[in-house]
C-alpha positions as CSV (number, residue, x, y, z in Angstrom):
1,M,145.6,52.2,120.9
2,Q,149.0,53.9,121.1
3,E,148.1,56.1,118.1
4,N,144.8,57.1,119.7
5,N,146.6,58.1,122.9
6,H,149.1,60.1,120.9
7,S,146.3,61.8,119.0
8,N,144.4,62.7,122.2
9,H,147.6,64.0,123.7
10,Q,148.2,66.2,120.7
11,S,144.6,67.5,120.8
12,A,145.0,68.3,124.5
13,K,148.1,70.2,123.8
14,K,146.6,72.3,121.0
15,K,146.7,75.9,122.0
16,A,143.5,77.9,122.1
17,L,144.3,81.3,120.5
18,P,142.8,84.5,121.9
19,K,140.2,85.9,119.6
20,R,141.5,89.4,120.0
21,I,144.6,91.2,121.4
22,I,143.8,94.8,122.1
23,L,146.3,97.5,122.8
24,V,145.0,100.5,124.8
25,R,146.9,103.7,125.6
26,H,146.2,105.3,129.0
27,G,143.8,108.2,129.4
28,E,144.8,111.9,129.4
29,S,147.4,112.4,132.2
30,E,148.5,115.4,134.2
31,G,151.7,115.3,132.1
32,N,149.8,115.3,128.8
33,L,148.0,118.4,130.1
34,D,151.0,120.2,131.5
35,T,154.5,118.9,130.6
36,S,156.0,120.8,133.6
37,A,154.5,118.1,135.8
38,Y,157.4,115.8,134.8
39,S,159.9,118.2,136.4
40,K,158.2,117.8,139.9
41,I,156.5,114.4,139.8
42,P,158.2,111.0,139.0
43,D,156.9,109.8,135.6
44,Y,155.4,106.6,137.1
45,K,153.4,108.6,139.6
46,I,151.8,111.0,137.1
47,S,148.0,110.5,137.5
48,L,145.0,110.8,135.1
49,T,143.1,114.0,134.8
50,E,139.3,114.0,135.3
51,G,139.0,114.1,131.6
52,G,141.4,111.1,131.4
53,R,139.2,109.1,133.7
54,A,136.1,109.9,131.6
55,Q,138.0,108.8,128.5
56,A,138.8,105.5,130.2
57,R,135.2,104.9,131.2
58,L,134.1,105.5,127.7
59,A,136.8,103.2,126.3
60,G,135.6,100.5,128.7
61,S,132.1,100.8,127.4
62,Q,133.4,100.7,123.8
63,L,135.5,97.7,124.5
64,R,132.7,95.8,126.1
65,D,130.4,96.5,123.1
66,L,133.2,95.4,120.7
67,I,134.0,92.2,122.5
68,S,130.4,91.2,123.1
69,G,129.3,92.0,119.6
70,N,126.8,94.4,121.2
71,G,125.3,91.5,123.0
72,S,125.4,88.9,120.1
73,C,128.4,87.0,121.6
74,P,127.4,86.0,125.1
75,D,130.4,83.7,126.0
76,W,133.4,85.9,126.2
77,R,136.2,86.6,128.8
78,V,139.0,89.1,129.2
79,Y,142.6,88.9,130.6
80,F,144.3,92.2,131.3
81,Y,148.0,93.1,131.2
82,V,148.8,96.6,132.6
83,S,151.9,98.8,132.9
84,P,152.8,99.5,136.6
85,Y,152.4,103.3,136.1
86,E,149.7,105.1,138.0
87,R,148.0,106.4,134.9
88,T,147.8,103.0,133.3
89,R,146.5,101.3,136.5
90,S,143.9,104.1,136.9
91,T,142.9,103.6,133.3
92,L,142.4,99.9,134.0
93,R,140.2,100.7,137.0
94,E,137.9,102.9,135.0
95,I,137.7,100.5,132.1
96,G,136.9,97.7,134.6
97,K,133.7,99.6,135.6
98,S,132.2,98.4,132.3
99,I,133.2,94.7,132.6
100,S,131.6,92.4,135.2
101,K,133.8,90.4,137.5
102,K,132.7,87.1,136.0
103,R,134.1,88.1,132.6
104,V,137.6,88.8,134.0
105,I,139.8,85.7,133.9
106,G,142.8,87.5,135.3
107,V,145.1,90.6,135.4
108,R,148.8,90.9,135.5
109,E,151.0,93.9,136.2
110,E,153.8,93.8,133.6
111,C,156.8,96.1,134.0
112,R,158.1,95.3,130.5
113,I,155.3,97.3,128.9
114,R,156.0,100.5,130.9
115,E,156.6,103.9,129.4
116,Q,159.9,104.8,127.7
117,D,162.4,105.9,130.4
118,F,163.2,109.6,129.7
119,G,165.6,109.9,132.6
120,N,164.4,110.9,136.1
121,F,162.8,114.4,136.7
122,Q,162.5,116.1,133.3
123,V,163.5,119.8,133.1
124,E,161.1,121.3,130.6
125,E,163.5,123.4,128.5
126,R,166.1,120.7,128.5
127,M,163.6,118.1,127.3
128,K,162.5,120.4,124.5
129,A,166.0,120.6,123.2
130,I,166.6,116.9,123.6
131,K,163.4,116.0,121.7
132,E,164.5,118.4,118.8
133,T,167.8,116.4,118.7
134,R,165.8,113.1,118.6
135,E,164.0,114.3,115.5
136,K,167.3,114.9,113.8
137,F,168.9,111.7,115.0
138,G,165.8,109.4,114.4
139,R,163.1,108.4,116.9
140,F,163.9,104.7,117.1
141,F,167.6,104.8,117.9
142,Y,167.9,108.0,119.8
143,R,168.6,107.3,123.5
144,F,167.6,109.9,126.0
145,P,170.4,110.9,128.4
146,E,170.0,108.6,131.5
147,G,167.1,107.0,129.8
148,E,166.1,104.7,126.9
149,S,165.8,104.7,123.2
150,A,162.7,103.2,121.4
151,A,165.1,100.4,120.4
152,D,165.5,99.6,124.2
153,V,161.8,99.6,124.6
154,F,161.5,97.3,121.6
155,D,163.8,94.8,123.3
156,R,161.8,94.6,126.6
157,V,158.5,94.5,124.8
158,S,159.8,91.7,122.6
159,S,160.7,89.8,125.8
160,F,157.1,90.4,127.0
161,L,155.7,89.1,123.7
162,E,157.7,85.9,124.0
163,S,156.3,85.4,127.5
164,L,152.8,86.1,126.2
165,W,153.2,83.4,123.6
166,R,154.4,80.9,126.2
167,D,151.3,81.6,128.2
168,I,149.2,81.0,125.1
169,D,151.1,77.9,124.1
170,L,150.6,76.3,127.5
171,N,146.9,77.5,127.7
172,R,147.6,79.4,130.9
173,L,145.1,82.1,130.0
174,H,142.1,79.9,129.1
175,K,139.9,78.4,131.8
176,D,137.5,77.2,129.1
177,P,138.8,77.2,125.5
178,S,135.3,77.3,124.2
179,Q,135.0,80.9,125.4
180,D,136.2,83.8,123.3
181,L,139.3,85.1,125.1
182,N,140.3,88.8,124.7
183,L,143.7,90.0,125.8
184,I,143.7,93.7,126.7
185,I,147.1,95.3,127.1
186,I,146.9,98.7,128.8
187,S,150.1,100.5,128.2
188,H,151.7,103.6,126.6
189,G,151.9,105.0,123.1
190,L,155.5,104.0,122.3
191,A,155.2,100.5,123.9
192,S,152.1,99.9,121.9
193,R,153.7,100.9,118.6
194,V,156.8,98.8,119.2
195,F,154.5,95.8,120.1
196,L,152.9,96.2,116.7
197,M,156.2,96.6,115.0
198,K,157.5,93.4,116.6
199,W,154.3,91.4,115.9
200,F,153.9,92.4,112.2
201,K,157.7,92.5,111.4
202,W,157.6,96.2,110.6
203,T,161.0,97.8,109.8
204,V,162.6,100.7,111.6
205,E,161.9,102.9,108.6
206,Q,158.2,101.9,108.8
207,F,158.2,102.6,112.6
208,E,159.5,106.1,112.0
209,H,156.4,107.0,110.0
210,L,153.9,105.7,112.7
211,N,151.9,108.2,114.6
212,N,151.2,107.9,118.4
213,L,147.9,106.6,119.7
214,G,145.6,109.2,121.2
215,N,144.7,109.0,124.9
216,C,142.5,105.9,125.5
217,E,142.7,105.1,121.8
218,F,143.0,101.4,121.0
219,R,144.2,99.0,118.3
220,V,142.3,95.7,117.8
221,M,144.2,92.7,116.5
222,E,141.7,90.0,115.7
223,L,142.3,86.4,114.7
224,G,141.6,85.8,111.1
225,R,140.4,82.6,109.4
226,G,143.9,81.7,108.3
227,G,145.3,81.7,111.9
228,D,146.9,85.1,111.8
229,Y,146.0,88.4,113.5
230,S,144.9,91.5,111.6
231,L,144.2,95.1,112.3
232,A,142.0,95.3,109.2
233,I,139.1,93.3,110.7
234,N,138.1,96.1,113.0
235,H,139.8,99.1,111.5
236,T,139.3,100.9,108.1
237,D,141.9,101.8,105.5
238,E,141.4,105.4,106.5
239,E,142.2,104.8,110.1
240,M,145.3,102.8,109.3
241,M,146.5,105.5,107.0
242,E,146.1,108.0,109.7
243,W,148.2,105.8,112.0
244,G,151.0,106.0,109.5
245,L,150.7,102.6,107.7
246,S,151.7,102.6,104.1
247,P,149.5,101.1,101.3
248,D,151.7,98.0,101.3
249,M,151.3,97.6,105.1
250,I,147.5,98.0,104.8
251,Q,147.4,95.4,102.1
252,D,149.4,93.1,104.4
253,Q,146.8,93.6,107.1
254,K,144.0,92.6,104.7
255,W,145.9,89.5,103.5
256,R,146.3,88.4,107.1
257,I,142.5,88.1,107.5
258,T,142.4,85.0,105.4
259,G,146.0,84.2,104.6
260,N,148.0,81.2,105.9
261,K,150.9,82.4,108.1
262,A,153.2,79.9,106.5
263,D,152.7,81.6,103.1
264,W,153.5,85.1,104.3
265,N,156.8,85.5,102.5
266,D,155.3,84.4,99.2
267,H,152.4,86.8,99.5
268,C,154.2,89.8,100.9
269,T,157.1,90.2,98.5
270,W,157.0,94.0,99.1
271,Y,158.7,93.3,102.4
272,L,161.5,91.3,100.9
273,R,161.9,93.9,98.1
274,S,162.7,96.5,100.8
275,F,166.0,94.5,101.5
276,F,167.1,93.4,98.0
277,D,167.7,95.0,94.7
278,D,166.2,93.4,91.5
279,F,164.2,91.1,93.8
280,D,161.5,90.7,91.2
281,S,163.8,89.2,88.6
282,E,162.7,85.7,87.5
283,D,166.1,84.7,86.3
284,D,167.4,82.1,88.7
285,D,170.7,81.6,86.8
286,E,173.0,83.7,88.9
287,S,175.8,83.3,86.3
288,N,173.7,85.1,83.7
289,R,172.9,88.0,86.1
290,Y,176.4,89.0,87.0
291,S,179.6,88.9,85.1
292,F,183.0,88.7,86.9
293,P,186.4,89.4,85.4
294,K,188.3,86.3,84.3
295,K,191.6,85.6,85.9
């Protein structure tokens, strides 16, 4: 009897993983159209253009079709996380026009997925020179004066990801685990890239080759049969190459569709090779590999 109670307790605690985690960049903003807007309007108050709102409505329709399998998957729900900026909240409102209220389990404003802080008001000519310096220094580690580096954004997005996993572990996001849950994170280009970097263990060097998402472009991480998430279920090799993923990174995404997470190191030796010399050597006798002078 005690064993049965323990088994039932373990079953009740088993987490129900979201079917998809979808990263969406906001629609076209006034700042995307005219960078001088940042010198007069606080970044967080920059609004969408009419074109940006149209992009968001189209993205909403595309997301609904994707999640519902064009009507073939009737039992699905969504949970939204959104950056507190005006342009991301407006994007959410437009996307929401394609999704009925009964499908939305919840929404949470999340400050940790906000835009990179570039300082306060941004003087156009000064920012041009600063961004040229960033290209020389390296995009990940360069910190904007009075602002953040991509590494700073990585730290807060990593903190958000840890909170997200706690919500998943405790089944806080599922009202009914039998339903397909889709997490939609409406954020910014850099925040989305460092989210993927953290999730898939991409290195700083790999990050430096990534291209930004277009306005209202999205990346779909779908749960594979082996219990891991992959971009390759919904995206083609050509798409991933355009995003800046290397052939090894694309192969990794394909492996994640069916691979067991616990076997990742064994199947992705390309990652380990990036840190070690002669990593493919099968000689386990360290004394035969290196010789040291005798005393």
